[in-house]
N, C-alpha and C positions, 0 to 999 in steps of 0.2 A: 222551781227551775228545780232546785236543789232536791224536793221530793220528787220529782219526775226520773232523775235522777238515781237517789239513793232505790223508788221503786225497781226501778231496772233493772239492775244493778244486780237486786233480791231475787230478784226474778231470771237469772242470766246465772248466778251463778248457782240455784237449785235446781236447773236446766243442764246446769254446769255437774254437778251432785250426780243426780241421778243419772248423768252417761255413766258415771264413769264406774256406782255400779253395776251396773248393764255391763262393761267391759268387764270388770274382777267377772263379775256370775262366768259369761263366755269363759273363759280363759279359765277357771277352778273346771268347767263341764267338760269342758276336749281338754283337759288334765284325768281329769275323774274315767272320759270316756278313753281315751289311746291306754290311761292305765286299766281297766277292766278290760280290753283287748284286744292288750297283749297279755292280759291273766287267763286270758280261753284259749287264743289261740296258739301262742305261745308256750306257755307255762303247763296247758291242756287240765287245768282246775276250773273247768267250765261253770256246773252251777254256784264255785262260788264266784265267779266274775259277775255274773249275773243280776247273783244279792248284793254286789256291792253299789255294780251299776242302780241298780233299783233301788235304796238306801241312801245312793250318794246325793241321785238327784232329786229325791223327794226330802234327803236332810236341808242341803243346796237351795233348797229354794224354800222351804219353811225356812232356813235363819237368810235367807235375806227377804221376803216380808215378817218375818218375825220383827226380826236391826231395822226397814226402814222406817 
């Protein structure tokens, strides 16, 4: 019985950790998106905001793929 509880706990912990990483990724990506939109629309730095958005998205995806 204790082994079943332990295995269930490990599975729950893995799911919880994965969900936390997904939420953190989405929060960081939304902040990046809003920053790039502010630079492009209000700041008038269109090309820089485009490059920052694409580069930042790639960096986030690679970072989360490598670190997990």
